[in-house]
mmCIF file of the N, C-alpha and C atoms, coordinates in Angstrom:
data_MODEL
# 
_entry.id   MODEL 
# 
loop_
_atom_site.group_PDB 
_atom_site.id 
_atom_site.type_symbol 
_atom_site.label_atom_id 
_atom_site.label_alt_id 
_atom_site.label_comp_id 
_atom_site.label_asym_id 
_atom_site.label_entity_id 
_atom_site.label_seq_id 
_atom_site.pdbx_PDB_ins_code 
_atom_site.Cartn_x 
_atom_site.Cartn_y 
_atom_site.Cartn_z 
_atom_site.occupancy 
_atom_site.B_iso_or_equiv 
_atom_site.pdbx_formal_charge 
_atom_site.auth_seq_id 
_atom_site.auth_comp_id 
_atom_site.auth_asym_id 
_atom_site.auth_atom_id 
_atom_site.pdbx_PDB_model_num 
ATOM 1   N N  . MET A 1 1  ? 198.794 191.482 -24.808 1.00 0.00 ? 1  MET A N  1 
ATOM 2   C CA . MET A 1 1  ? 197.995 192.650 -25.174 1.00 0.00 ? 1  MET A CA 1 
ATOM 3   C C  . MET A 1 1  ? 196.929 192.850 -24.104 1.00 0.00 ? 1  MET A C  1 
ATOM 4   N N  . THR A 1 2  ? 196.772 194.066 -23.658 1.00 0.00 ? 2  THR A N  1 
ATOM 5   C CA . THR A 1 2  ? 195.791 194.338 -22.619 1.00 0.00 ? 2  THR A CA 1 
ATOM 6   C C  . THR A 1 2  ? 194.383 194.248 -23.178 1.00 0.00 ? 2  THR A C  1 
ATOM 7   N N  . LYS A 1 3  ? 193.433 194.121 -22.278 1.00 0.00 ? 3  LYS A N  1 
ATOM 8   C CA . LYS A 1 3  ? 192.034 193.999 -22.682 1.00 0.00 ? 3  LYS A CA 1 
ATOM 9   C C  . LYS A 1 3  ? 191.594 195.224 -23.480 1.00 0.00 ? 3  LYS A C  1 
ATOM 10  N N  . GLU A 1 4  ? 192.020 196.441 -23.027 1.00 0.00 ? 4  GLU A N  1 
ATOM 11  C CA . GLU A 1 4  ? 191.624 197.660 -23.715 1.00 0.00 ? 4  GLU A CA 1 
ATOM 12  C C  . GLU A 1 4  ? 192.179 197.706 -25.134 1.00 0.00 ? 4  GLU A C  1 
ATOM 13  N N  . LYS A 1 5  ? 193.437 197.275 -25.315 1.00 0.00 ? 5  LYS A N  1 
ATOM 14  C CA . LYS A 1 5  ? 194.047 197.305 -26.648 1.00 0.00 ? 5  LYS A CA 1 
ATOM 15  C C  . LYS A 1 5  ? 193.366 196.329 -27.592 1.00 0.00 ? 5  LYS A C  1 
ATOM 16  N N  . ALA A 1 6  ? 192.775 195.254 -27.040 1.00 0.00 ? 6  ALA A N  1 
ATOM 17  C CA . ALA A 1 6  ? 192.102 194.261 -27.867 1.00 0.00 ? 6  ALA A CA 1 
ATOM 18  C C  . ALA A 1 6  ? 190.756 194.764 -28.379 1.00 0.00 ? 6  ALA A C  1 
ATOM 19  N N  . LEU A 1 7  ? 190.222 195.800 -27.749 1.00 0.00 ? 7  LEU A N  1 
ATOM 20  C CA . LEU A 1 7  ? 188.944 196.365 -28.190 1.00 0.00 ? 7  LEU A CA 1 
ATOM 21  C C  . LEU A 1 7  ? 189.099 197.055 -29.532 1.00 0.00 ? 7  LEU A C  1 
ATOM 22  N N  . SER A 1 8  ? 188.077 196.962 -30.350 1.00 0.00 ? 8  SER A N  1 
ATOM 23  C CA . SER A 1 8  ? 188.069 197.761 -31.571 1.00 0.00 ? 8  SER A CA 1 
ATOM 24  C C  . SER A 1 8  ? 187.701 199.199 -31.187 1.00 0.00 ? 8  SER A C  1 
ATOM 25  N N  . PHE A 1 9  ? 187.958 200.110 -32.080 1.00 0.00 ? 9  PHE A N  1 
ATOM 26  C CA . PHE A 1 9  ? 187.606 201.509 -31.842 1.00 0.00 ? 9  PHE A CA 1 
ATOM 27  C C  . PHE A 1 9  ? 186.112 201.634 -31.578 1.00 0.00 ? 9  PHE A C  1 
ATOM 28  N N  . GLU A 1 10 ? 185.317 200.929 -32.368 1.00 0.00 ? 10 GLU A N  1 
ATOM 29  C CA . GLU A 1 10 ? 183.861 201.009 -32.233 1.00 0.00 ? 10 GLU A CA 1 
ATOM 30  C C  . GLU A 1 10 ? 183.382 200.469 -30.893 1.00 0.00 ? 10 GLU A C  1 
ATOM 31  N N  . GLU A 1 11 ? 184.002 199.363 -30.437 1.00 0.00 ? 11 GLU A N  1 
ATOM 32  C CA . GLU A 1 11 ? 183.626 198.808 -29.141 1.00 0.00 ? 11 GLU A CA 1 
ATOM 33  C C  . GLU A 1 11 ? 183.967 199.771 -28.005 1.00 0.00 ? 11 GLU A C  1 
ATOM 34  N N  . ALA A 1 12 ? 185.141 200.394 -28.104 1.00 0.00 ? 12 ALA A N  1 
ATOM 35  C CA . ALA A 1 12 ? 185.555 201.346 -27.072 1.00 0.00 ? 12 ALA A CA 1 
ATOM 36  C C  . ALA A 1 12 ? 184.616 202.552 -27.041 1.00 0.00 ? 12 ALA A C  1 
ATOM 37  N N  . ILE A 1 13 ? 184.238 203.053 -28.202 1.00 0.00 ? 13 ILE A N  1 
ATOM 38  C CA . ILE A 1 13 ? 183.305 204.187 -28.275 1.00 0.00 ? 13 ILE A CA 1 
ATOM 39  C C  . ILE A 1 13 ? 181.954 203.803 -27.678 1.00 0.00 ? 13 ILE A C  1 
ATOM 40  N N  . GLU A 1 14 ? 181.494 202.607 -27.985 1.00 0.00 ? 14 GLU A N  1 
ATOM 41  C CA . GLU A 1 14 ? 180.207 202.144 -27.454 1.00 0.00 ? 14 GLU A CA 1 
ATOM 42  C C  . GLU A 1 14 ? 180.244 202.091 -25.922 1.00 0.00 ? 14 GLU A C  1 
ATOM 43  N N  . GLN A 1 15 ? 181.351 201.577 -25.375 1.00 0.00 ? 15 GLN A N  1 
ATOM 44  C CA . GLN A 1 15 ? 181.480 201.524 -23.924 1.00 0.00 ? 15 GLN A CA 1 
ATOM 45  C C  . GLN A 1 15 ? 181.565 202.926 -23.324 1.00 0.00 ? 15 GLN A C  1 
ATOM 46  N N  . LEU A 1 16 ? 182.254 203.827 -24.003 1.00 0.00 ? 16 LEU A N  1 
ATOM 47  C CA . LEU A 1 16 ? 182.327 205.218 -23.534 1.00 0.00 ? 16 LEU A CA 1 
ATOM 48  C C  . LEU A 1 16 ? 180.945 205.857 -23.508 1.00 0.00 ? 16 LEU A C  1 
ATOM 49  N N  . GLU A 1 17 ? 180.155 205.617 -24.537 1.00 0.00 ? 17 GLU A N  1 
ATOM 50  C CA . GLU A 1 17 ? 178.799 206.167 -24.582 1.00 0.00 ? 17 GLU A CA 1 
ATOM 51  C C  . GLU A 1 17 ? 177.966 205.646 -23.415 1.00 0.00 ? 17 GLU A C  1 
ATOM 52  N N  . HIS A 1 18 ? 178.124 204.372 -23.091 1.00 0.00 ? 18 HIS A N  1 
ATOM 53  C CA . HIS A 1 18 ? 177.399 203.787 -21.961 1.00 0.00 ? 18 HIS A CA 1 
ATOM 54  C C  . HIS A 1 18 ? 177.835 204.452 -20.649 1.00 0.00 ? 18 HIS A C  1 
ATOM 55  N N  . ILE A 1 19 ? 179.128 204.682 -20.506 1.00 0.00 ? 19 ILE A N  1 
ATOM 56  C CA . ILE A 1 19 ? 179.658 205.344 -19.308 1.00 0.00 ? 19 ILE A CA 1 
ATOM 57  C C  . ILE A 1 19 ? 179.100 206.753 -19.180 1.00 0.00 ? 19 ILE A C  1 
ATOM 58  N N  . VAL A 1 20 ? 179.063 207.468 -20.278 1.00 0.00 ? 20 VAL A N  1 
ATOM 59  C CA . VAL A 1 20 ? 178.508 208.832 -20.254 1.00 0.00 ? 20 VAL A CA 1 
ATOM 60  C C  . VAL A 1 20 ? 177.047 208.791 -19.819 1.00 0.00 ? 20 VAL A C  1 
ATOM 61  N N  . ASP A 1 21 ? 176.291 207.846 -20.375 1.00 0.00 ? 21 ASP A N  1 
ATOM 62  C CA . ASP A 1 21 ? 174.880 207.713 -19.984 1.00 0.00 ? 21 ASP A CA 1 
ATOM 63  C C  . ASP A 1 21 ? 174.739 207.460 -18.485 1.00 0.00 ? 21 ASP A C  1 
ATOM 64  N N  . LEU A 1 22 ? 175.556 206.540 -17.959 1.00 0.00 ? 22 LEU A N  1 
ATOM 65  C CA . LEU A 1 22 ? 175.497 206.231 -16.530 1.00 0.00 ? 22 LEU A CA 1 
ATOM 66  C C  . LEU A 1 22 ? 175.804 207.466 -15.677 1.00 0.00 ? 22 LEU A C  1 
ATOM 67  N N  . LEU A 1 23 ? 176.849 208.178 -16.038 1.00 0.00 ? 23 LEU A N  1 
ATOM 68  C CA . LEU A 1 23 ? 177.253 209.336 -15.244 1.00 0.00 ? 23 LEU A CA 1 
ATOM 69  C C  . LEU A 1 23 ? 176.266 210.497 -15.374 1.00 0.00 ? 23 LEU A C  1 
ATOM 70  N N  . GLU A 1 24 ? 175.655 210.641 -16.550 1.00 0.00 ? 24 GLU A N  1 
ATOM 71  C CA . GLU A 1 24 ? 174.670 211.706 -16.731 1.00 0.00 ? 24 GLU A CA 1 
ATOM 72  C C  . GLU A 1 24 ? 173.401 211.459 -15.925 1.00 0.00 ? 24 GLU A C  1 
ATOM 73  N N  . GLU A 1 25 ? 173.061 210.182 -15.707 1.00 0.00 ? 25 GLU A N  1 
ATOM 74  C CA . GLU A 1 25 ? 171.872 209.865 -14.920 1.00 0.00 ? 25 GLU A CA 1 
ATOM 75  C C  . GLU A 1 25 ? 172.028 210.343 -13.481 1.00 0.00 ? 25 GLU A C  1 
ATOM 76  N N  . GLY A 1 26 ? 173.250 210.303 -12.977 1.00 0.00 ? 26 GLY A N  1 
ATOM 77  C CA . GLY A 1 26 ? 173.499 210.793 -11.627 1.00 0.00 ? 26 GLY A CA 1 
ATOM 78  C C  . GLY A 1 26 ? 173.051 209.875 -10.512 1.00 0.00 ? 26 GLY A C  1 
ATOM 79  N N  . ASP A 1 27 ? 172.641 208.654 -10.824 1.00 0.00 ? 27 ASP A N  1 
ATOM 80  C CA . ASP A 1 27 ? 172.157 207.713 -9.812  1.00 0.00 ? 27 ASP A CA 1 
ATOM 81  C C  . ASP A 1 27 ? 173.254 206.780 -9.297  1.00 0.00 ? 27 ASP A C  1 
ATOM 82  N N  . VAL A 1 28 ? 174.492 207.059 -9.654  1.00 0.00 ? 28 VAL A N  1 
ATOM 83  C CA . VAL A 1 28 ? 175.601 206.187 -9.290  1.00 0.00 ? 28 VAL A CA 1 
ATOM 84  C C  . VAL A 1 28 ? 176.258 206.717 -8.022  1.00 0.00 ? 28 VAL A C  1 
ATOM 85  N N  . PRO A 1 29 ? 176.524 205.853 -7.041  1.00 0.00 ? 29 PRO A N  1 
ATOM 86  C CA . PRO A 1 29 ? 177.227 206.301 -5.837  1.00 0.00 ? 29 PRO A CA 1 
ATOM 87  C C  . PRO A 1 29 ? 178.604 206.875 -6.205  1.00 0.00 ? 29 PRO A C  1 
ATOM 88  N N  . LEU A 1 30 ? 179.086 207.792 -5.402  1.00 0.00 ? 30 LEU A N  1 
ATOM 89  C CA . LEU A 1 30 ? 180.319 208.520 -5.697  1.00 0.00 ? 30 LEU A CA 1 
ATOM 90  C C  . LEU A 1 30 ? 181.502 207.603 -5.992  1.00 0.00 ? 30 LEU A C  1 
ATOM 91  N N  . GLU A 1 31 ? 181.736 206.612 -5.143  1.00 0.00 ? 31 GLU A N  1 
ATOM 92  C CA . GLU A 1 31 ? 182.883 205.722 -5.335  1.00 0.00 ? 31 GLU A CA 1 
ATOM 93  C C  . GLU A 1 31 ? 182.788 204.972 -6.666  1.00 0.00 ? 31 GLU A C  1 
ATOM 94  N N  . GLU A 1 32 ? 181.589 204.518 -6.965  1.00 0.00 ? 32 GLU A N  1 
ATOM 95  C CA . GLU A 1 32 ? 181.382 203.814 -8.236  1.00 0.00 ? 32 GLU A CA 1 
ATOM 96  C C  . GLU A 1 32 ? 181.533 204.773 -9.413  1.00 0.00 ? 32 GLU A C  1 
ATOM 97  N N  . ALA A 1 33 ? 181.046 205.995 -9.261  1.00 0.00 ? 33 ALA A N  1 
ATOM 98  C CA . ALA A 1 33 ? 181.167 206.996 -10.324 1.00 0.00 ? 33 ALA A CA 1 
ATOM 99  C C  . ALA A 1 33 ? 182.641 207.283 -10.621 1.00 0.00 ? 33 ALA A C  1 
ATOM 100 N N  . ILE A 1 34 ? 183.467 207.332 -9.572  1.00 0.00 ? 34 ILE A N  1 
ATOM 101 C CA . ILE A 1 34 ? 184.895 207.573 -9.771  1.00 0.00 ? 34 ILE A CA 1 
ATOM 102 C C  . ILE A 1 34 ? 185.526 206.425 -10.554 1.00 0.00 ? 34 ILE A C  1 
ATOM 103 N N  . ASN A 1 35 ? 185.182 205.186 -10.193 1.00 0.00 ? 35 ASN A N  1 
ATOM 104 C CA . ASN A 1 35 ? 185.712 204.023 -10.915 1.00 0.00 ? 35 ASN A CA 1 
ATOM 105 C C  . ASN A 1 35 ? 185.238 204.000 -12.363 1.00 0.00 ? 35 ASN A C  1 
ATOM 106 N N  . ILE A 1 36 ? 183.990 204.346 -12.577 1.00 0.00 ? 36 ILE A N  1 
ATOM 107 C CA . ILE A 1 36 ? 183.441 204.398 -13.933 1.00 0.00 ? 36 ILE A CA 1 
ATOM 108 C C  . ILE A 1 36 ? 184.160 205.479 -14.738 1.00 0.00 ? 36 ILE A C  1 
ATOM 109 N N  . TYR A 1 37 ? 184.389 206.620 -14.114 1.00 0.00 ? 37 TYR A N  1 
ATOM 110 C CA . TYR A 1 37 ? 185.091 207.721 -14.780 1.00 0.00 ? 37 TYR A CA 1 
ATOM 111 C C  . TYR A 1 37 ? 186.506 207.284 -15.176 1.00 0.00 ? 37 TYR A C  1 
ATOM 112 N N  . LYS A 1 38 ? 187.206 206.596 -14.268 1.00 0.00 ? 38 LYS A N  1 
ATOM 113 C CA . LYS A 1 38 ? 188.561 206.113 -14.572 1.00 0.00 ? 38 LYS A CA 1 
ATOM 114 C C  . LYS A 1 38 ? 188.541 205.159 -15.763 1.00 0.00 ? 38 LYS A C  1 
ATOM 115 N N  . ARG A 1 39 ? 187.556 204.276 -15.800 1.00 0.00 ? 39 ARG A N  1 
ATOM 116 C CA . ARG A 1 39 ? 187.418 203.348 -16.930 1.00 0.00 ? 39 ARG A CA 1 
ATOM 117 C C  . ARG A 1 39 ? 187.184 204.130 -18.221 1.00 0.00 ? 39 ARG A C  1 
ATOM 118 N N  . GLY A 1 40 ? 186.387 205.160 -18.143 1.00 0.00 ? 40 GLY A N  1 
ATOM 119 C CA . GLY A 1 40 ? 186.142 206.002 -19.309 1.00 0.00 ? 40 GLY A CA 1 
ATOM 120 C C  . GLY A 1 40 ? 187.416 206.678 -19.799 1.00 0.00 ? 40 GLY A C  1 
ATOM 121 N N  . MET A 1 41 ? 188.239 207.126 -18.870 1.00 0.00 ? 41 MET A N  1 
ATOM 122 C CA . MET A 1 41 ? 189.509 207.761 -19.260 1.00 0.00 ? 41 MET A CA 1 
ATOM 123 C C  . MET A 1 41 ? 190.426 206.749 -19.942 1.00 0.00 ? 41 MET A C  1 
ATOM 124 N N  . ASP A 1 42 ? 190.456 205.518 -19.427 1.00 0.00 ? 42 ASP A N  1 
ATOM 125 C CA . ASP A 1 42 ? 191.259 204.474 -20.069 1.00 0.00 ? 42 ASP A CA 1 
ATOM 126 C C  . ASP A 1 42 ? 190.755 204.198 -21.483 1.00 0.00 ? 42 ASP A C  1 
ATOM 127 N N  . LEU A 1 43 ? 189.444 204.120 -21.637 1.00 0.00 ? 43 LEU A N  1 
ATOM 128 C CA . LEU A 1 43 ? 188.867 203.898 -22.966 1.00 0.00 ? 43 LEU A CA 1 
ATOM 129 C C  . LEU A 1 43 ? 189.152 205.067 -23.897 1.00 0.00 ? 43 LEU A C  1 
ATOM 130 N N  . SER A 1 44 ? 189.129 206.264 -23.356 1.00 0.00 ? 44 SER A N  1 
ATOM 131 C CA . SER A 1 44 ? 189.437 207.450 -24.146 1.00 0.00 ? 44 SER A CA 1 
ATOM 132 C C  . SER A 1 44 ? 190.869 207.391 -24.681 1.00 0.00 ? 44 SER A C  1 
ATOM 133 N N  . LYS A 1 45 ? 191.788 206.930 -23.848 1.00 0.00 ? 45 LYS A N  1 
ATOM 134 C CA . LYS A 1 45 ? 193.190 206.802 -24.270 1.00 0.00 ? 45 LYS A CA 1 
ATOM 135 C C  . LYS A 1 45 ? 193.332 205.754 -25.372 1.00 0.00 ? 45 LYS A C  1 
ATOM 136 N N  . VAL A 1 46 ? 192.585 204.661 -25.251 1.00 0.00 ? 46 VAL A N  1 
ATOM 137 C CA . VAL A 1 46 ? 192.616 203.627 -26.279 1.00 0.00 ? 46 VAL A CA 1 
ATOM 138 C C  . VAL A 1 46 ? 192.120 204.199 -27.606 1.00 0.00 ? 46 VAL A C  1 
ATOM 139 N N  . CYS A 1 47 ? 191.015 204.928 -27.559 1.00 0.00 ? 47 CYS A N  1 
ATOM 140 C CA . CYS A 1 47 ? 190.458 205.531 -28.780 1.00 0.00 ? 47 CYS A CA 1 
ATOM 141 C C  . CYS A 1 47 ? 191.449 206.510 -29.394 1.00 0.00 ? 47 CYS A C  1 
ATOM 142 N N  . HIS A 1 48 ? 192.051 207.331 -28.561 1.00 0.00 ? 48 HIS A N  1 
ATOM 143 C CA . HIS A 1 48 ? 193.027 208.311 -29.053 1.00 0.00 ? 48 HIS A CA 1 
ATOM 144 C C  . HIS A 1 48 ? 194.198 207.602 -29.726 1.00 0.00 ? 48 HIS A C  1 
ATOM 145 N N  . SER A 1 49 ? 194.686 206.539 -29.113 1.00 0.00 ? 49 SER A N  1 
ATOM 146 C CA . SER A 1 49 ? 195.797 205.781 -29.661 1.00 0.00 ? 49 SER A CA 1 
ATOM 147 C C  . SER A 1 49 ? 195.437 205.171 -31.012 1.00 0.00 ? 49 SER A C  1 
ATOM 148 N N  . LYS A 1 50 ? 194.238 204.607 -31.103 1.00 0.00 ? 50 LYS A N  1 
ATOM 149 C CA . LYS A 1 50 ? 193.796 203.995 -32.352 1.00 0.00 ? 50 LYS A CA 1 
ATOM 150 C C  . LYS A 1 50 ? 193.604 205.047 -33.449 1.00 0.00 ? 50 LYS A C  1 
ATOM 151 N N  . LEU A 1 51 ? 193.099 206.214 -33.091 1.00 0.00 ? 51 LEU A N  1 
ATOM 152 C CA . LEU A 1 51 ? 192.940 207.292 -34.075 1.00 0.00 ? 51 LEU A CA 1 
ATOM 153 C C  . LEU A 1 51 ? 194.295 207.800 -34.561 1.00 0.00 ? 51 LEU A C  1 
ATOM 154 N N  . GLN A 1 52 ? 195.260 207.916 -33.649 1.00 0.00 ? 52 GLN A N  1 
ATOM 155 C CA . GLN A 1 52 ? 196.602 208.346 -34.047 1.00 0.00 ? 52 GLN A CA 1 
ATOM 156 C C  . GLN A 1 52 ? 197.227 207.343 -35.006 1.00 0.00 ? 52 GLN A C  1 
ATOM 157 N N  . ALA A 1 53 ? 197.076 206.060 -34.723 1.00 0.00 ? 53 ALA A N  1 
ATOM 158 C CA . ALA A 1 53 ? 197.628 205.021 -35.589 1.00 0.00 ? 53 ALA A CA 1 
ATOM 159 C C  . ALA A 1 53 ? 196.993 205.085 -36.973 1.00 0.00 ? 53 ALA A C  1 
ATOM 160 N N  . ALA A 1 54 ? 195.690 205.294 -37.016 1.00 0.00 ? 54 ALA A N  1 
ATOM 161 C CA . ALA A 1 54 ? 194.998 205.404 -38.305 1.00 0.00 ? 54 ALA A CA 1 
ATOM 162 C C  . ALA A 1 54 ? 195.473 206.632 -39.066 1.00 0.00 ? 54 ALA A C  1 
ATOM 163 N N  . GLN A 1 55 ? 195.661 207.739 -38.369 1.00 0.00 ? 55 GLN A N  1 
ATOM 164 C CA . GLN A 1 55 ? 196.123 208.965 -39.012 1.00 0.00 ? 55 GLN A CA 1 
ATOM 165 C C  . GLN A 1 55 ? 197.513 208.769 -39.603 1.00 0.00 ? 55 GLN A C  1 
ATOM 166 N N  . GLU A 1 56 ? 198.388 208.101 -38.874 1.00 0.00 ? 56 GLU A N  1 
ATOM 167 C CA . GLU A 1 56 ? 199.737 207.848 -39.371 1.00 0.00 ? 56 GLU A CA 1 
ATOM 168 C C  . GLU A 1 56 ? 199.703 206.994 -40.629 1.00 0.00 ? 56 GLU A C  1 
ATOM 169 N N  . GLN A 1 57 ? 198.782 206.049 -40.687 1.00 0.00 ? 57 GLN A N  1 
ATOM 170 C CA . GLN A 1 57 ? 198.652 205.215 -41.880 1.00 0.00 ? 57 GLN A CA 1 
ATOM 171 C C  . GLN A 1 57 ? 198.121 206.019 -43.057 1.00 0.00 ? 57 GLN A C  1 
ATOM 172 N N  . LEU A 1 58 ? 197.256 206.975 -42.788 1.00 0.00 ? 58 LEU A N  1 
ATOM 173 C CA . LEU A 1 58 ? 196.643 207.739 -43.867 1.00 0.00 ? 58 LEU A CA 1 
ATOM 174 C C  . LEU A 1 58 ? 197.569 208.776 -44.488 1.00 0.00 ? 58 LEU A C  1 
ATOM 175 N N  . VAL A 1 59 ? 198.623 209.148 -43.792 1.00 0.00 ? 59 VAL A N  1 
ATOM 176 C CA . VAL A 1 59 ? 199.522 210.159 -44.344 1.00 0.00 ? 59 VAL A CA 1 
ATOM 177 C C  . VAL A 1 59 ? 200.585 209.530 -45.241 1.00 0.00 ? 59 VAL A C  1 
ATOM 178 N N  . GLN A 1 60 ? 200.523 208.218 -45.422 1.00 0.00 ? 60 GLN A N  1 
ATOM 179 C CA . GLN A 1 60 ? 201.441 207.549 -46.320 1.00 0.00 ? 60 GLN A CA 1 
ATOM 180 C C  . GLN A 1 60 ? 200.643 206.757 -47.347 1.00 0.00 ? 60 GLN A C  1 
ATOM 181 N N  . ILE A 1 61 ? 201.193 206.668 -48.538 1.00 0.00 ? 61 ILE A N  1 
ATOM 182 C CA . ILE A 1 61 ? 200.571 205.866 -49.582 1.00 0.00 ? 61 ILE A CA 1 
ATOM 183 C C  . ILE A 1 61 ? 201.623 204.921 -50.155 1.00 0.00 ? 61 ILE A C  1 
ATOM 184 N N  . VAL A 1 62 ? 201.160 203.919 -50.848 1.00 0.00 ? 62 VAL A N  1 
ATOM 185 C CA . VAL A 1 62 ? 202.069 202.981 -51.500 1.00 0.00 ? 62 VAL A CA 1 
ATOM 186 C C  . VAL A 1 62 ? 202.199 203.418 -52.953 1.00 0.00 ? 62 VAL A C  1 
ATOM 187 N N  . ASP A 1 63 ? 203.455 203.624 -53.401 1.00 0.00 ? 63 ASP A N  1 
ATOM 188 C CA . ASP A 1 63 ? 203.662 204.039 -54.786 1.00 0.00 ? 63 ASP A CA 1 
ATOM 189 C C  . ASP A 1 63 ? 203.641 202.829 -55.723 1.00 0.00 ? 63 ASP A C  1 
ATOM 190 N N  . GLU A 1 64 ? 203.913 203.073 -57.004 1.00 0.00 ? 64 GLU A N  1 
ATOM 191 C CA . GLU A 1 64 ? 203.845 202.018 -58.005 1.00 0.00 ? 64 GLU A CA 1 
ATOM 192 C C  . GLU A 1 64 ? 204.821 200.882 -57.729 1.00 0.00 ? 64 GLU A C  1 
ATOM 193 N N  . ASN A 1 65 ? 205.919 201.164 -57.018 1.00 0.00 ? 65 ASN A N  1 
ATOM 194 C CA . ASN A 1 65 ? 206.930 200.157 -56.709 1.00 0.00 ? 65 ASN A CA 1 
ATOM 195 C C  . ASN A 1 65 ? 206.645 199.435 -55.395 1.00 0.00 ? 65 ASN A C  1 
ATOM 196 N N  . GLY A 1 66 ? 205.525 199.724 -54.771 1.00 0.00 ? 66 GLY A N  1 
ATOM 197 C CA . GLY A 1 66 ? 205.162 199.076 -53.518 1.00 0.00 ? 66 GLY A CA 1 
ATOM 198 C C  . GLY A 1 66 ? 205.843 199.666 -52.303 1.00 0.00 ? 66 GLY A C  1 
ATOM 199 N N  . GLU A 1 67 ? 206.442 200.850 -52.462 1.00 0.00 ? 67 GLU A N  1 
ATOM 200 C CA . GLU A 1 67 ? 207.128 201.506 -51.352 1.00 0.00 ? 67 GLU A CA 1 
ATOM 201 C C  . GLU A 1 67 ? 206.234 202.578 -50.733 1.00 0.00 ? 67 GLU A C  1 
ATOM 202 N N  . LEU A 1 68 ? 206.350 202.727 -49.410 1.00 0.00 ? 68 LEU A N  1 
ATOM 203 C CA . LEU A 1 68 ? 205.588 203.764 -48.725 1.00 0.00 ? 68 LEU A CA 1 
ATOM 204 C C  . LEU A 1 68 ? 206.241 205.117 -48.949 1.00 0.00 ? 68 LEU A C  1 
ATOM 205 N N  . LYS A 1 69 ? 205.416 206.113 -49.188 1.00 0.00 ? 69 LYS A N  1 
ATOM 206 C CA . LYS A 1 69 ? 205.929 207.471 -49.294 1.00 0.00 ? 69 LYS A CA 1 
ATOM 207 C C  . LYS A 1 69 ? 204.877 208.418 -48.740 1.00 0.00 ? 69 LYS A C  1 
ATOM 208 N N  . PRO A 1 70 ? 205.290 209.618 -48.335 1.00 0.00 ? 70 PRO A N  1 
ATOM 209 C CA . PRO A 1 70 ? 204.312 210.573 -47.791 1.00 0.00 ? 70 PRO A CA 1 
ATOM 210 C C  . PRO A 1 70 ? 203.275 210.936 -48.835 1.00 0.00 ? 70 PRO A C  1 
ATOM 211 N N  . PHE A 1 71 ? 202.045 211.107 -48.384 1.00 0.00 ? 71 PHE A N  1 
ATOM 212 C CA . PHE A 1 71 ? 200.958 211.528 -49.258 1.00 0.00 ? 71 PHE A CA 1 
ATOM 213 C C  . PHE A 1 71 ? 201.040 213.034 -49.441 1.00 0.00 ? 71 PHE A C  1 
ATOM 214 N N  . GLU A 1 72 ? 201.065 213.484 -50.670 1.00 0.00 ? 72 GLU A N  1 
ATOM 215 C CA . GLU A 1 72 ? 201.142 214.921 -50.952 1.00 0.00 ? 72 GLU A CA 1 
ATOM 216 C C  . GLU A 1 72 ? 200.029 215.294 -51.908 1.00 0.00 ? 72 GLU A C  1 
ATOM 217 N N  . MET A 1 73 ? 199.345 216.364 -51.577 1.00 0.00 ? 73 MET A N  1 
ATOM 218 C CA . MET A 1 73 ? 198.305 216.895 -52.441 1.00 0.00 ? 73 MET A CA 1 
ATOM 219 C C  . MET A 1 73 ? 198.934 217.896 -53.383 1.00 0.00 ? 73 MET A C  1 
ATOM 220 N N  . LYS A 1 74 ? 198.722 217.725 -54.656 1.00 0.00 ? 74 LYS A N  1 
ATOM 221 C CA . LYS A 1 74 ? 199.224 218.688 -55.637 1.00 0.00 ? 74 LYS A CA 1 
ATOM 222 C C  . LYS A 1 74 ? 198.189 219.782 -55.814 1.00 0.00 ? 74 LYS A C  1 
ATOM 223 N N  . GLU A 1 75 ? 198.650 221.015 -55.664 1.00 0.00 ? 75 GLU A N  1 
ATOM 224 C CA . GLU A 1 75 ? 197.724 222.136 -55.823 1.00 0.00 ? 75 GLU A CA 1 
ATOM 225 C C  . GLU A 1 75 ? 197.467 222.377 -57.303 1.00 0.00 ? 75 GLU A C  1 
ATOM 226 N N  . GLU A 1 76 ? 196.215 222.685 -57.591 1.00 0.00 ? 76 GLU A N  1 
ATOM 227 C CA . GLU A 1 76 ? 195.861 222.991 -58.986 1.00 0.00 ? 76 GLU A CA 1 
ATOM 228 C C  . GLU A 1 76 ? 196.335 224.392 -59.313 1.00 0.00 ? 76 GLU A C  1 
ATOM 229 N N  . GLU A 1 77 ? 196.782 224.526 -60.558 1.00 0.00 ? 77 GLU A N  1 
ATOM 230 C CA . GLU A 1 77 ? 197.259 225.853 -60.988 1.00 0.00 ? 77 GLU A CA 1 
ATOM 231 C C  . GLU A 1 77 ? 196.174 226.671 -61.594 1.00 0.00 ? 77 GLU A C  1 
# 
């Protein structure tokens, strides 16, 4: 498992926030800013992947027999 995949969603978001702060300050040399930006993009992909996985889990529920089935909202009449 890669280092990025081992991060929790919260850890990845925290690192992204730090990267944004660094880049917004504008005191970073260009080459370093590019590397920091690339790291941010990698973290963004990790977050997106984790959110997609969570969404897929949320669209299914376990029924009374312990089987997964799609979650359906019944409209009120």
